[in-house]
Structure formats: structure tokens, C-alpha cells
A tleap script that builds the chain and sets N, CA, C and O, in Angstrom:
source leaprc.protein.ff14SB
mol = sequence {
  NMET TYR VAL PHE ILE SER ILE LEU ILE LEU
  ILE ALA SER LEU LEU LEU ILE LEU ILE VAL
  LEU ILE GLN ASN SER LYS GLY GLY GLY LEU
  ALA SER GLY PHE SER SER SER ASN GLN ILE
  MET GLY VAL ARG LYS THR THR ASP PHE LEU
  GLU LYS ALA THR TRP GLY LEU ALA GLY PHE
  VAL ILE VAL CYS SER ILE VAL ILE THR ALA
  PHE ILE PRO ARG ALA THR THR THR VAL GLN
  SER GLU ILE LYS GLN GLN VAL ASN GLU ALA
  VAL THR ILE ASP PRO ASN THR VAL ALA PRO
  ASN PHE GLY THR ALA GLN GLN PRO ALA ALA
  ALA THR GLU GLU ALA PRO ALA GLU GLU PRO
  ALA GLN ALA CGLN
}
set mol.1.N position { -3.910 -12.741 2.321 }
set mol.1.CA position { -3.159 -12.334 3.485 }
set mol.1.C position { -3.251 -10.808 3.674 }
set mol.1.O position { -3.297 -10.307 4.798 }
set mol.2.N position { -3.277 -10.091 2.548 }
set mol.2.CA position { -3.373 -8.631 2.588 }
set mol.2.C position { -4.655 -8.190 3.295 }
set mol.2.O position { -4.634 -7.290 4.135 }
set mol.3.N position { -5.763 -8.832 2.948 }
set mol.3.CA position { -7.056 -8.475 3.544 }
set mol.3.C position { -7.064 -8.821 5.036 }
set mol.3.O position { -7.589 -8.061 5.849 }
set mol.4.N position { -6.492 -9.950 5.386 }
set mol.4.CA position { -6.450 -10.384 6.784 }
set mol.4.C position { -5.672 -9.380 7.645 }
set mol.4.O position { -6.130 -8.997 8.721 }
set mol.5.N position { -4.509 -8.962 7.173 }
set mol.5.CA position { -3.711 -8.002 7.939 }
set mol.5.C position { -4.415 -6.650 7.983 }
set mol.5.O position { -4.347 -5.948 8.992 }
set mol.6.N position { -5.085 -6.282 6.902 }
set mol.6.CA position { -5.832 -5.016 6.887 }
set mol.6.C position { -6.932 -5.025 7.939 }
set mol.6.O position { -7.157 -4.022 8.615 }
set mol.7.N position { -7.613 -6.149 8.078 }
set mol.7.CA position { -8.671 -6.272 9.085 }
set mol.7.C position { -8.075 -6.208 10.493 }
set mol.7.O position { -8.655 -5.586 11.384 }
set mol.8.N position { -6.923 -6.847 10.696 }
set mol.8.CA position { -6.260 -6.773 12.001 }
set mol.8.C position { -5.884 -5.335 12.350 }
set mol.8.O position { -6.057 -4.907 13.491 }
set mol.9.N position { -5.374 -4.596 11.380 }
set mol.9.CA position { -5.008 -3.198 11.615 }
set mol.9.C position { -6.246 -2.380 11.956 }
set mol.9.O position { -6.208 -1.531 12.847 }
set mol.10.N position { -7.332 -2.631 11.257 }
set mol.10.CA position { -8.576 -1.904 11.511 }
set mol.10.C position { -9.092 -2.164 12.928 }
set mol.10.O position { -9.474 -1.233 13.637 }
set mol.11.N position { -9.100 -3.420 13.330 }
set mol.11.CA position { -9.571 -3.780 14.678 }
set mol.11.C position { -8.663 -3.167 15.747 }
set mol.11.O position { -9.143 -2.613 16.737 }
set mol.12.N position { -7.341 -3.273 15.537 }
set mol.12.CA position { -6.405 -2.708 16.509 }
set mol.12.C position { -6.555 -1.190 16.580 }
set mol.12.O position { -6.432 -0.611 17.659 }
set mol.13.N position { -6.815 -0.550 15.465 }
set mol.13.CA position { -6.997 0.907 15.469 }
set mol.13.C position { -8.250 1.306 16.236 }
set mol.13.O position { -8.238 2.287 16.979 }
set mol.14.N position { -9.325 0.556 16.060 }
set mol.14.CA position { -10.555 0.853 16.795 }
set mol.14.C position { -10.359 0.655 18.298 }
set mol.14.O position { -10.816 1.466 19.104 }
set mol.15.N position { -9.680 -0.423 18.665 }
set mol.15.CA position { -9.392 -0.651 20.087 }
set mol.15.C position { -8.507 0.453 20.651 }
set mol.15.O position { -8.696 0.891 21.786 }
set mol.16.N position { -7.546 0.898 19.861 }
set mol.16.CA position { -6.657 1.967 20.295 }
set mol.16.C position { -7.430 3.261 20.523 }
set mol.16.O position { -7.183 3.982 21.490 }
set mol.17.N position { -8.358 3.543 19.631 }
set mol.17.CA position { -9.195 4.739 19.798 }
set mol.17.C position { -10.000 4.648 21.090 }
set mol.17.O position { -10.068 5.612 21.852 }
set mol.18.N position { -10.610 3.483 21.338 }
set mol.18.CA position { -11.403 3.320 22.554 }
set mol.18.C position { -10.558 3.458 23.818 }
set mol.18.O position { -10.983 4.088 24.787 }
set mol.19.N position { -9.373 2.875 23.807 }
set mol.19.CA position { -8.519 2.938 24.993 }
set mol.19.C position { -8.053 4.362 25.250 }
set mol.19.O position { -7.993 4.803 26.398 }
set mol.20.N position { -7.723 5.081 24.186 }
set mol.20.CA position { -7.291 6.468 24.375 }
set mol.20.C position { -8.450 7.326 24.889 }
set mol.20.O position { -8.239 8.222 25.707 }
set mol.21.N position { -9.662 7.061 24.419 }
set mol.21.CA position { -10.807 7.825 24.904 }
set mol.21.C position { -11.142 7.510 26.357 }
set mol.21.O position { -11.658 8.369 27.071 }
set mol.22.N position { -10.860 6.306 26.797 }
set mol.22.CA position { -11.120 5.930 28.186 }
set mol.22.C position { -10.175 6.658 29.130 }
set mol.22.O position { -10.554 7.017 30.244 }
set mol.23.N position { -8.946 6.874 28.681 }
set mol.23.CA position { -7.955 7.506 29.538 }
set mol.23.C position { -8.296 8.975 29.754 }
set mol.23.O position { -8.910 9.621 28.905 }
set mol.24.N position { -7.895 9.471 30.875 }
set mol.24.CA position { -8.052 10.883 31.189 }
set mol.24.C position { -6.662 11.501 31.187 }
set mol.24.O position { -5.730 10.929 31.753 }
set mol.25.N position { -6.513 12.645 30.567 }
set mol.25.CA position { -5.190 13.255 30.466 }
set mol.25.C position { -4.621 13.663 31.825 }
set mol.25.O position { -3.409 13.827 31.965 }
set mol.26.N position { -5.485 13.828 32.823 }
set mol.26.CA position { -5.022 14.222 34.147 }
set mol.26.C position { -4.857 13.024 35.083 }
set mol.26.O position { -4.645 13.201 36.283 }
set mol.27.N position { -4.951 11.831 34.556 }
set mol.27.CA position { -4.712 10.658 35.369 }
set mol.27.C position { -5.964 10.006 35.909 }
set mol.27.O position { -5.865 8.972 36.570 }
set mol.28.N position { -7.133 10.558 35.660 }
set mol.28.CA position { -8.366 9.970 36.168 }
set mol.28.C position { -8.828 8.856 35.246 }
set mol.28.O position { -8.551 7.685 35.505 }
set mol.29.N position { -9.510 9.194 34.201 }
set mol.29.CA position { -9.977 8.238 33.204 }
set mol.29.C position { -10.873 7.172 33.786 }
set mol.29.O position { -11.756 7.463 34.592 }
set mol.30.N position { -10.647 5.946 33.382 }
set mol.30.CA position { -11.442 4.817 33.835 }
set mol.30.C position { -11.270 4.606 35.343 }
set mol.30.O position { -12.209 4.204 36.031 }
set mol.31.N position { -10.081 4.878 35.842 }
set mol.31.CA position { -9.801 4.660 37.255 }
set mol.31.C position { -10.589 5.615 38.149 }
set mol.31.O position { -10.858 5.286 39.304 }
set mol.32.N position { -10.966 6.791 37.643 }
set mol.32.CA position { -11.685 7.749 38.478 }
set mol.32.C position { -13.110 7.300 38.770 }
set mol.32.O position { -13.741 7.851 39.672 }
set mol.33.N position { -13.630 6.341 38.059 }
set mol.33.CA position { -14.982 5.849 38.281 }
set mol.33.C position { -15.086 4.921 39.473 }
set mol.33.O position { -16.185 4.666 39.966 }
set mol.34.N position { -13.963 4.415 39.941 }
set mol.34.CA position { -13.992 3.512 41.091 }
set mol.34.C position { -14.094 4.314 42.391 }
set mol.34.O position { -13.449 5.348 42.557 }
set mol.35.N position { -14.909 3.814 43.288 }
set mol.35.CA position { -15.109 4.556 44.532 }
set mol.35.C position { -13.963 4.377 45.519 }
set mol.35.O position { -13.667 5.286 46.295 }
set mol.36.N position { -13.317 3.218 45.498 }
set mol.36.CA position { -12.175 3.042 46.396 }
set mol.36.C position { -10.997 2.483 45.598 }
set mol.36.O position { -11.168 1.936 44.509 }
set mol.37.N position { -9.837 2.628 46.149 }
set mol.37.CA position { -8.641 2.198 45.423 }
set mol.37.C position { -8.426 0.692 45.499 }
set mol.37.O position { -7.559 0.164 44.803 }
set mol.38.N position { -9.197 -0.012 46.329 }
set mol.38.CA position { -9.019 -1.447 46.470 }
set mol.38.C position { -9.987 -2.234 45.592 }
set mol.38.O position { -10.250 -3.403 45.870 }
set mol.39.N position { -10.508 -1.635 44.565 }
set mol.39.CA position { -11.399 -2.348 43.652 }
set mol.39.C position { -10.603 -3.396 42.892 }
set mol.39.O position { -9.431 -3.619 43.195 }
set mol.40.N position { -11.211 -4.035 41.921 }
set mol.40.CA position { -10.694 -5.191 41.192 }
set mol.40.C position { -9.186 -5.126 40.933 }
set mol.40.O position { -8.441 -6.002 41.373 }
set mol.41.N position { -8.743 -4.099 40.227 }
set mol.41.CA position { -7.310 -4.031 39.933 }
set mol.41.C position { -6.641 -2.890 40.677 }
set mol.41.O position { -5.419 -2.887 40.821 }
set mol.42.N position { -7.386 -1.956 41.138 }
set mol.42.CA position { -6.808 -0.802 41.810 }
set mol.42.C position { -6.580 0.323 40.816 }
set mol.42.O position { -6.517 0.094 39.608 }
set mol.43.N position { -6.460 1.527 41.324 }
set mol.43.CA position { -6.327 2.703 40.465 }
set mol.43.C position { -5.027 2.664 39.683 }
set mol.43.O position { -5.022 2.886 38.473 }
set mol.44.N position { -3.956 2.392 40.344 }
set mol.44.CA position { -2.642 2.419 39.685 }
set mol.44.C position { -2.533 1.312 38.645 }
set mol.44.O position { -1.981 1.524 37.566 }
set mol.45.N position { -3.056 0.136 38.966 }
set mol.45.CA position { -2.962 -0.964 38.012 }
set mol.45.C position { -3.834 -0.711 36.785 }
set mol.45.O position { -3.494 -1.137 35.681 }
set mol.46.N position { -4.950 -0.024 36.975 }
set mol.46.CA position { -5.812 0.278 35.840 }
set mol.46.C position { -5.105 1.221 34.882 }
set mol.46.O position { -5.130 1.001 33.671 }
set mol.47.N position { -4.476 2.267 35.403 }
set mol.47.CA position { -3.771 3.202 34.531 }
set mol.47.C position { -2.556 2.547 33.889 }
set mol.47.O position { -2.227 2.847 32.741 }
set mol.48.N position { -1.883 1.657 34.616 }
set mol.48.CA position { -0.749 0.925 34.035 }
set mol.48.C position { -1.223 0.037 32.882 }
set mol.48.O position { -0.591 -0.027 31.827 }
set mol.49.N position { -2.343 -0.642 33.107 }
set mol.49.CA position { -2.874 -1.514 32.051 }
set mol.49.C position { -3.252 -0.700 30.806 }
set mol.49.O position { -2.936 -1.098 29.685 }
set mol.50.N position { -3.923 0.431 31.002 }
set mol.50.CA position { -4.331 1.250 29.865 }
set mol.50.C position { -3.124 1.802 29.119 }
set mol.50.O position { -3.130 1.872 27.890 }
set mol.51.N position { -2.093 2.192 29.854 }
set mol.51.CA position { -0.894 2.720 29.200 }
set mol.51.C position { -0.178 1.618 28.422 }
set mol.51.O position { 0.263 1.839 27.294 }
set mol.52.N position { -0.064 0.443 29.018 }
set mol.52.CA position { 0.594 -0.670 28.321 }
set mol.52.C position { -0.215 -1.119 27.110 }
set mol.52.O position { 0.352 -1.468 26.074 }
set mol.53.N position { -1.542 -1.110 27.240 }
set mol.53.CA position { -2.391 -1.480 26.104 }
set mol.53.C position { -2.266 -0.458 24.981 }
set mol.53.O position { -2.258 -0.829 23.807 }
set mol.54.N position { -2.170 0.818 25.325 }
set mol.54.CA position { -2.008 1.856 24.312 }
set mol.54.C position { -0.712 1.663 23.547 }
set mol.54.O position { -0.707 1.667 22.316 }
set mol.55.N position { 0.386 1.495 24.268 }
set mol.55.CA position { 1.675 1.300 23.611 }
set mol.55.C position { 1.716 -0.008 22.823 }
set mol.55.O position { 2.273 -0.061 21.726 }
set mol.56.N position { 1.129 -1.054 23.381 }
set mol.56.CA position { 1.122 -2.341 22.677 }
set mol.56.C position { 0.335 -2.293 21.380 }
set mol.56.O position { 0.795 -2.790 20.352 }
set mol.57.N position { -0.857 -1.692 21.424 }
set mol.57.CA position { -1.668 -1.586 20.204 }
set mol.57.C position { -1.031 -0.662 19.177 }
set mol.57.O position { -1.089 -0.929 17.977 }
set mol.58.N position { -0.422 0.430 19.647 }
set mol.58.CA position { 0.261 1.332 18.715 }
set mol.58.C position { 1.425 0.617 18.033 }
set mol.58.O position { 1.622 0.754 16.826 }
set mol.59.N position { 2.185 -0.136 18.801 }
set mol.59.CA position { 3.289 -0.917 18.214 }
set mol.59.C position { 2.783 -1.978 17.243 }
set mol.59.O position { 3.381 -2.208 16.193 }
set mol.60.N position { 1.683 -2.616 17.604 }
set mol.60.CA position { 1.096 -3.643 16.732 }
set mol.60.C position { 0.662 -3.043 15.398 }
set mol.60.O position { 0.890 -3.638 14.345 }
set mol.61.N position { 0.039 -1.868 15.440 }
set mol.61.CA position { -0.400 -1.214 14.203 }
set mol.61.C position { 0.804 -0.848 13.341 }
set mol.61.O position { 0.770 -1.023 12.123 }
set mol.62.N position { 1.861 -0.344 13.962 }
set mol.62.CA position { 3.060 0.037 13.209 }
set mol.62.C position { 3.706 -1.183 12.565 }
set mol.62.O position { 4.057 -1.153 11.385 }
set mol.63.N position { 3.864 -2.260 13.339 }
set mol.63.CA position { 4.492 -3.476 12.799 }
set mol.63.C position { 3.646 -4.060 11.674 }
set mol.63.O position { 4.182 -4.452 10.637 }
set mol.64.N position { 2.344 -4.120 11.866 }
set mol.64.CA position { 1.469 -4.657 10.813 }
set mol.64.C position { 1.491 -3.780 9.574 }
set mol.64.O position { 1.404 -4.288 8.456 }
set mol.65.N position { 1.606 -2.482 9.754 }
set mol.65.CA position { 1.672 -1.584 8.599 }
set mol.65.C position { 2.943 -1.815 7.790 }
set mol.65.O position { 2.934 -1.700 6.564 }
set mol.66.N position { 4.013 -2.135 8.465 }
set mol.66.CA position { 5.258 -2.429 7.753 }
set mol.66.C position { 5.181 -3.792 7.084 }
set mol.66.O position { 5.619 -3.945 5.944 }
set mol.67.N position { 4.629 -4.786 7.778 }
set mol.67.CA position { 4.531 -6.145 7.237 }
set mol.67.C position { 3.590 -6.199 6.034 }
set mol.67.O position { 3.837 -6.948 5.089 }
set mol.68.N position { 2.516 -5.414 6.065 }
set mol.68.CA position { 1.515 -5.485 4.995 }
set mol.68.C position { 2.079 -5.031 3.650 }
set mol.68.O position { 1.537 -5.373 2.599 }
set mol.69.N position { 3.160 -4.265 3.682 }
set mol.69.CA position { 3.744 -3.811 2.411 }
set mol.69.C position { 4.284 -4.984 1.589 }
set mol.69.O position { 4.383 -4.889 0.365 }
set mol.70.N position { 4.627 -6.074 2.245 }
set mol.70.CA position { 5.116 -7.247 1.519 }
set mol.70.C position { 3.979 -7.981 0.817 }
set mol.70.O position { 4.215 -8.764 -0.103 }
set mol.71.N position { 2.752 -7.729 1.248 }
set mol.71.CA position { 1.610 -8.457 0.695 }
set mol.71.C position { 0.714 -7.593 -0.201 }
set mol.71.O position { -0.404 -7.988 -0.530 }
set mol.72.N position { 1.205 -6.429 -0.587 }
set mol.72.CA position { 0.404 -5.570 -1.461 }
set mol.72.C position { 0.226 -6.268 -2.797 }
set mol.72.O position { 1.208 -6.684 -3.412 }
set mol.73.N position { -1.022 -6.403 -3.259 }
set mol.73.CA position { -1.230 -7.057 -4.557 }
set mol.73.C position { -0.655 -6.197 -5.678 }
set mol.73.O position { -0.927 -5.001 -5.778 }
set mol.74.N position { 0.141 -6.842 -6.510 }
set mol.74.CA position { 0.776 -6.135 -7.614 }
set mol.74.C position { 0.253 -6.714 -8.925 }
set mol.74.O position { 0.005 -7.915 -9.035 }
set mol.75.N position { 0.094 -5.850 -9.903 }
set mol.75.CA position { -0.368 -6.286 -11.221 }
set mol.75.C position { 0.773 -6.998 -11.932 }
set mol.75.O position { 1.930 -6.592 -11.823 }
set mol.76.N position { 0.444 -8.059 -12.658 }
set mol.76.CA position { 1.475 -8.808 -13.372 }
set mol.76.C position { 1.860 -8.119 -14.671 }
set mol.76.O position { 2.969 -8.317 -15.166 }
set mol.77.N position { 0.968 -7.316 -15.229 }
set mol.77.CA position { 1.295 -6.588 -16.448 }
set mol.77.C position { 1.871 -5.231 -16.064 }
set mol.77.O position { 1.575 -4.684 -15.002 }
set mol.78.N position { 2.692 -4.713 -16.949 }
set mol.78.CA position { 3.265 -3.405 -16.675 }
set mol.78.C position { 2.233 -2.340 -17.021 }
set mol.78.O position { 1.776 -2.236 -18.159 }
set mol.79.N position { 1.889 -1.578 -16.039 }
set mol.79.CA position { 0.881 -0.541 -16.210 }
set mol.79.C position { 1.577 0.810 -16.116 }
set mol.79.O position { 2.251 1.111 -15.131 }
set mol.80.N position { 1.402 1.616 -17.157 }
set mol.80.CA position { 1.959 2.957 -17.139 }
set mol.80.C position { 0.888 3.935 -16.690 }
set mol.80.O position { -0.309 3.665 -16.789 }
set mol.81.N position { 1.333 5.045 -16.207 }
set mol.81.CA position { 0.364 6.071 -15.872 }
set mol.81.C position { -0.181 6.655 -17.170 }
set mol.81.O position { 0.477 6.597 -18.209 }
set mol.82.N position { -1.368 7.209 -17.107 }
set mol.82.CA position { -1.983 7.755 -18.316 }
set mol.82.C position { -1.186 8.922 -18.859 }
set mol.82.O position { -1.101 9.100 -20.074 }
set mol.83.N position { -0.612 9.704 -17.997 }
set mol.83.CA position { 0.172 10.848 -18.454 }
set mol.83.C position { 1.405 10.367 -19.204 }
set mol.83.O position { 1.742 10.898 -20.262 }
set mol.84.N position { 2.074 9.362 -18.654 }
set mol.84.CA position { 3.255 8.836 -19.317 }
set mol.84.C position { 2.891 8.219 -20.664 }
set mol.84.O position { 3.634 8.348 -21.637 }
set mol.85.N position { 1.752 7.554 -20.713 }
set mol.85.CA position { 1.295 6.950 -21.957 }
set mol.85.C position { 0.985 8.038 -22.990 }
set mol.85.O position { 1.323 7.874 -24.162 }
set mol.86.N position { 0.361 9.125 -22.591 }
set mol.86.CA position { 0.053 10.208 -23.508 }
set mol.86.C position { 1.322 10.888 -24.010 }
set mol.86.O position { 1.390 11.290 -25.171 }
set mol.87.N position { 2.320 11.020 -23.154 }
set mol.87.CA position { 3.582 11.617 -23.580 }
set mol.87.C position { 4.258 10.731 -24.610 }
set mol.87.O position { 4.804 11.228 -25.595 }
set mol.88.N position { 4.226 9.424 -24.393 }
set mol.88.CA position { 4.860 8.509 -25.341 }
set mol.88.C position { 4.131 8.479 -26.673 }
set mol.88.O position { 4.764 8.288 -27.712 }
set mol.89.N position { 2.813 8.663 -26.670 }
set mol.89.CA position { 2.035 8.613 -27.902 }
set mol.89.C position { 1.914 9.969 -28.582 }
set mol.89.O position { 1.363 10.056 -29.679 }
set mol.90.N position { 2.407 11.014 -27.965 }
set mol.90.CA position { 2.257 12.360 -28.511 }
set mol.90.C position { 3.051 12.511 -29.803 }
set mol.90.O position { 4.115 11.918 -29.975 }
set mol.91.N position { 2.504 13.322 -30.705 }
set mol.91.CA position { 3.175 13.609 -31.964 }
set mol.91.C position { 4.113 14.776 -31.723 }
set mol.91.O position { 3.700 15.823 -31.224 }
set mol.92.N position { 5.373 14.592 -32.078 }
set mol.92.CA position { 6.332 15.668 -31.882 }
set mol.92.C position { 6.309 16.587 -33.093 }
set mol.92.O position { 6.264 16.133 -34.236 }
set mol.93.N position { 6.340 17.870 -32.827 }
set mol.93.CA position { 6.332 18.874 -33.885 }
set mol.93.C position { 7.626 19.662 -33.789 }
set mol.93.O position { 8.011 20.137 -32.720 }
set mol.94.N position { 8.294 19.790 -34.943 }
set mol.94.CA position { 9.524 20.560 -34.978 }
set mol.94.C position { 9.160 22.038 -34.983 }
set mol.94.O position { 8.514 22.494 -35.927 }
set mol.95.N position { 9.543 22.792 -33.981 }
set mol.95.CA position { 9.143 24.197 -33.933 }
set mol.95.C position { 9.767 25.042 -35.037 }
set mol.95.O position { 9.276 26.133 -35.328 }
set mol.96.N position { 10.835 24.558 -35.654 }
set mol.96.CA position { 11.474 25.321 -36.721 }
set mol.96.C position { 10.690 25.252 -38.025 }
set mol.96.O position { 10.852 26.118 -38.885 }
set mol.97.N position { 9.851 24.247 -38.185 }
set mol.97.CA position { 9.108 24.102 -39.428 }
set mol.97.C position { 7.740 24.757 -39.375 }
set mol.97.O position { 7.114 24.954 -40.417 }
set mol.98.N position { 7.270 25.093 -38.206 }
set mol.98.CA position { 5.947 25.695 -38.075 }
set mol.98.C position { 6.117 27.151 -37.677 }
set mol.98.O position { 6.787 27.461 -36.692 }
set mol.99.N position { 5.499 28.051 -38.457 }
set mol.99.CA position { 5.584 29.471 -38.133 }
set mol.99.C position { 4.514 29.806 -37.107 }
set mol.99.O position { 3.363 29.396 -37.252 }
set mol.100.N position { 4.885 30.544 -36.078 }
set mol.100.CA position { 3.884 30.899 -35.083 }
set mol.100.C position { 2.937 31.961 -35.613 }
set mol.100.O position { 3.348 32.850 -36.358 }
set mol.101.N position { 1.676 31.871 -35.231 }
set mol.101.CA position { 0.673 32.840 -35.627 }
set mol.101.C position { 0.249 33.574 -34.367 }
set mol.101.O position { -0.480 33.040 -33.531 }
set mol.102.N position { 0.720 34.811 -34.247 }
set mol.102.CA position { 0.417 35.594 -33.054 }
set mol.102.C position { -0.761 36.523 -33.279 }
set mol.102.O position { -0.938 37.489 -32.536 }
set mol.103.N position { -1.568 36.245 -34.293 }
set mol.103.CA position { -2.717 37.068 -34.578 }
set mol.103.C position { -2.390 38.260 -35.460 }
set mol.103.O position { -3.249 39.102 -35.722 }
set mol.104.N position { -1.144 38.328 -35.917 }
set mol.104.CA position { -0.750 39.456 -36.756 }
set mol.104.C position { -0.917 39.154 -38.236 }
set mol.104.O position { -0.978 40.066 -39.060 }
set mol.105.N position { -0.991 37.890 -38.565 }
set mol.105.CA position { -1.145 37.530 -39.973 }
set mol.105.C position { -2.557 37.846 -40.417 }
set mol.105.O position { -3.509 37.688 -39.652 }
set mol.106.N position { -2.691 38.298 -41.675 }
set mol.106.CA position { -4.012 38.615 -42.191 }
set mol.106.C position { -4.750 37.329 -42.497 }
set mol.106.O position { -4.162 36.305 -42.843 }
set mol.107.N position { -6.057 37.423 -42.357 }
set mol.107.CA position { -6.878 36.264 -42.660 }
set mol.107.C position { -6.960 36.117 -44.171 }
set mol.107.O position { -6.917 37.121 -44.883 }
set mol.108.N position { -7.075 34.914 -44.672 }
set mol.108.CA position { -7.202 34.726 -46.116 }
set mol.108.C position { -8.466 35.402 -46.637 }
set mol.108.O position { -9.459 35.536 -45.922 }
set mol.109.N position { -8.408 35.823 -47.890 }
set mol.109.CA position { -9.520 36.557 -48.497 }
set mol.109.C position { -10.782 35.713 -48.546 }
set mol.109.O position { -11.879 36.246 -48.380 }
set mol.110.N position { -10.660 34.431 -48.767 }
set mol.110.CA position { -11.832 33.562 -48.873 }
set mol.110.C position { -12.598 33.508 -47.552 }
set mol.110.O position { -13.817 33.337 -47.547 }
set mol.111.N position { -11.897 33.651 -46.449 }
set mol.111.CA position { -12.558 33.556 -45.148 }
set mol.111.C position { -13.283 34.855 -44.814 }
set mol.111.O position { -14.255 34.842 -44.058 }
set mol.112.N position { -12.815 35.993 -45.377 }
set mol.112.CA position { -13.440 37.261 -45.039 }
set mol.112.C position { -14.634 37.583 -45.917 }
set mol.112.O position { -15.502 38.363 -45.525 }
set mol.113.N position { -14.684 36.982 -47.115 }
set mol.113.CA position { -15.809 37.251 -48.011 }
set mol.113.C position { -17.032 36.511 -47.513 }
set mol.113.O position { -16.963 35.356 -47.091 }
set mol.114.N position { -18.144 37.206 -47.575 }
set mol.114.CA position { -19.382 36.565 -47.156 }
set mol.114.C position { -20.084 36.032 -48.382 }
set mol.114.O position { -20.013 36.630 -49.456 }
set mol.115.N position { -20.743 34.940 -48.233 }
set mol.115.CA position { -21.510 34.378 -49.350 }
set mol.115.C position { -22.713 35.268 -49.585 }
set mol.115.O position { -23.296 35.795 -48.637 }
set mol.116.N position { -23.090 35.440 -50.855 }
set mol.116.CA position { -24.261 36.284 -51.122 }
set mol.116.C position { -25.505 35.674 -50.503 }
set mol.116.O position { -25.709 34.460 -50.506 }
set mol.117.N position { -26.321 36.560 -49.976 }
set mol.117.CA position { -27.549 36.107 -49.329 }
set mol.117.C position { -28.514 35.593 -50.381 }
set mol.117.O position { -28.650 36.186 -51.451 }
set mol.118.N position { -29.172 34.510 -50.083 }
set mol.118.CA position { -30.131 33.947 -51.016 }
set mol.118.C position { -31.425 34.728 -50.934 }
set mol.118.O position { -31.846 35.176 -49.867 }
set mol.119.N position { -32.029 34.872 -52.069 }
set mol.119.CA position { -33.297 35.592 -52.094 }
set mol.119.C position { -34.396 34.652 -51.619 }
set mol.119.O position { -34.397 33.473 -51.971 }
set mol.120.N position { -35.303 35.149 -50.845 }
set mol.120.CA position { -36.398 34.282 -50.391 }
set mol.120.C position { -37.301 33.929 -51.557 }
set mol.120.O position { -37.549 34.738 -52.451 }
set mol.121.N position { -37.777 32.718 -51.520 }
set mol.121.CA position { -38.657 32.255 -52.605 }
set mol.121.C position { -39.971 33.005 -52.521 }
set mol.121.O position { -40.524 33.201 -51.439 }
set mol.122.N position { -40.456 33.414 -53.659 }
set mol.122.CA position { -41.713 34.179 -53.700 }
set mol.122.C position { -42.885 33.239 -53.606 }
set mol.122.O position { -42.899 32.180 -54.234 }
set mol.123.N position { -43.849 33.619 -52.836 }
set mol.123.CA position { -45.041 32.786 -52.691 }
set mol.123.C position { -45.990 33.110 -53.819 }
set mol.123.O position { -46.199 34.283 -54.130 }
set mol.124.N position { -46.557 32.122 -54.426 }
set mol.124.CA position { -47.515 32.322 -55.538 }
set mol.124.C position { -48.891 31.939 -55.142 }
set mol.124.O position { -49.816 32.042 -55.948 }
savepdb mol mol.pdb
quit
């Protein structure tokens, strides 16, 4: 049902785009193409139809958008966000037990001593 309503919204949106593009902001639009006012529907009826179609399609899209929320597929398992999962799995460290190292502590002697360089093997 979700896919069906999504397709209806898509089609109605495309029709709405076409109808809005047909209209002219100054009142001409599709009606301005007719040479006389006594054509098939007449100038006034054409603009009335386009305006009613615009409002009708806009209302249809809004109603379908509200209705589709009832059909959103939901996962049956509880899915947490990755951030929430990482927070729950994080190891807590007591700040009172760990001394901060701001770069002022001296490096251990073993780390500063360099290993003696090996002598290259002599070729015979």
C-alpha cells in the first residue's frame, strides 16, 4: 500500500507541475492560445478549470502525504542508532584514577635511549 500511495503522489505531483507551468501569472496561460473566446470551453472556463485542478491536486498530494504515514514500513526488531549503540558499549573511565598527561611529564629513560648501531658485516 505504501508503494501504491507513493506512486499516486508522484503522478499527482507531475500533473501539478504541468498545470502550474501551463498557467500564466498574468491570466493568459493556456487560454491565451485561443483565437476567440468562444472556443471549446472559453477563456474564463479554461482558467477556472486550471485553478480548480491546481487546488485539487495540491489537496490530493497533502492528504496522501498524511495518509501514507500510516503505511510506513516499520522494522519488527528494535534498531538503535549507531551513535547510541556506541555510547552504550563505551568503556567508562573514572577521571579521578587517571592522571592527565599535558606533555609536562618526562619521557621514560628507556624510550629516550637509542639502541647501539649495529656494525656492518665485513665482506671477505
